[in-house]
C-alpha positions in Angstrom: 0.0 0.0 0.0 1.3 3.4 -0.9 2.0 5.6 2.1 1.1 9.2 1.4 3.9 11.5 2.6 3.0 14.6 4.5 2.8 17.5 2.0 1.7 21.0 2.4 0.1 21.2 -1.0 -3.5 19.8 -1.1 -3.2 19.5 -4.8 -0.1 17.4 -4.6 -1.7 15.2 -1.9 -4.7 14.7 -4.1 -2.5 13.7 -7.0 -0.7 11.2 -4.9 -4.0 9.7 -3.7 -5.3 9.5 -7.2 -2.1 7.7 -8.3 -2.6 5.1 -5.5 -6.2 4.5 -6.5 -5.2 4.1 -10.2 -2.6 1.5 -9.1 -5.2 -0.4 -7.0 -7.6 -0.5 -10.0 -4.7 -1.6 -12.3 -3.9 -4.5 -9.9 -7.6 -5.5 -9.8 -7.9 -5.4 -13.6 -4.7 -7.4 -14.1 -5.9 -10.0 -11.7 -9.2 -10.3 -13.6 -7.4 -11.3 -16.8 -4.5 -13.1 -15.1 -1.8 -10.6 -16.2 1.0 -11.3 -13.7 3.3 -8.6 -15.1 0.5 -6.1 -14.8 0.0 -7.1 -11.2 3.7 -6.9 -10.4 3.9 -3.4 -11.9 0.8 -2.2 -10.0 2.1 -3.6 -6.7 5.6 -2.1 -7.2 3.9 1.2 -7.8 2.1 1.1 -4.5 -1.1 -0.9 -5.1 -2.8 -2.5 -2.1 -2.9 -6.3 -2.5 -6.2 -6.4 -0.6 -7.9 -3.4 -2.1 -11.6 -3.8 -2.4 -13.1 -2.5 -5.7 -16.0 -0.3 -4.5 -16.6 0.5 -8.2 -17.1 -3.1 -9.2 -20.7 -2.6 -10.2 -19.9 0.0 -12.8 -16.5 -1.5 -13.8 -17.8 -5.1 -14.3 -20.8 -4.2 -16.3 -18.7 -2.2 -18.7 -16.2 -5.1 -18.9 -18.7 -7.7 -19.7 -20.5 -5.6 -22.2 -17.2 -5.2 -24.1 -16.3 -8.9 -24.4 -17.8 -12.1 -25.5 -17.9 -14.2 -22.4 -20.0 -17.1 -21.1 -20.4 -15.5 -17.7 -23.2 -13.1 -17.1 -22.3 -10.0 -15.0 -23.1 -12.1 -11.9 -20.7 -10.3 -9.7 -22.2 -6.9 -9.8 -21.1 -6.8 -6.2 -19.1 -4.2 -4.3 -15.9 -4.8 -2.5 -14.3 -7.7 -4.3 -10.5 -8.0 -3.9 -8.1 -8.9 -6.7 -8.1 -12.4 -5.2 -11.9 -12.6 -5.5 -11.8 -11.7 -9.2 -8.9 -14.0 -10.0 -10.7 -16.9 -8.3 -14.0 -16.1 -10.2 -12.2 -15.9 -13.5 -10.3 -19.2 -12.9 -6.9 -17.5 -13.2 -4.8 -19.9 -11.1 -1.5 -18.3 -11.8 -2.9 -14.9 -10.6 -4.3 -16.6 -7.5 -1.0 -18.2 -6.7 0.9 -14.9 -7.2 -1.6 -12.9 -5.1 -1.3 -15.5 -2.3 2.5 -15.4 -2.5 2.3 -11.6 -2.0 0.1 -11.8 1.1 -3.4 -11.5 -0.2 -5.9 -12.1 2.5 -7.8 -15.3 1.9 -10.7 -14.7 4.2 -11.6 -11.2 2.9 -15.4 -11.0 2.2 -17.2 -9.0 -0.4 -20.6 -7.3 0.2 -22.4 -10.6 -0.2 -20.3 -12.1 2.6 -18.4 -14.4 0.2 -14.7 -15.1 0.1 -12.6 -16.0 -2.9 -12.9 -19.6 -1.9 -16.7 -19.4 -1.8 -16.7 -18.0 -5.4 -14.3 -20.7 -6.6 -16.4 -23.4 -5.0 -19.6 -22.0 -6.6 -18.0 -22.0 -10.1 -16.3 -25.4 -9.6 -12.8 -24.1 -10.1 -11.3 -27.2 -8.3 -7.6 -26.3 -8.6 -8.3 -22.9 -7.1 -10.5 -24.3 -4.4 -7.7 -26.7 -3.4 -5.1 -23.9 -3.5 -7.3 -21.5 -1.4 -8.1 -24.2 1.2 -4.3 -24.8 1.7 -3.9 -21.1 2.4 -7.0 -20.8 4.6 
């Protein structure tokens, strides 16, 4: 997580906070598609590994309208972490990487579900096994 230094300029502080939010969103987006390099870059630029996407409802519906996918926008849910979305999308390499970087396994979204709950629901057995080992 990016620590915002004490600065006198409110404008500079706002820019720093915006930069951090952008990195968090980039990490989440990279996890969604299994882009390990994108996740590494976002994390090295200050992204929070356990950031909860409070914009998921808007973000997800735009994402699913833009691609041809068998999923419906079932997770129009607030406060999913990168681990949640990687588990939902069956991105095992992303799940492994997030866990290796300290992602919180028991974090819950607004429906009360963890990444493990979502992986079980969508029968992503390799991810279920991996998350159970880390629970």
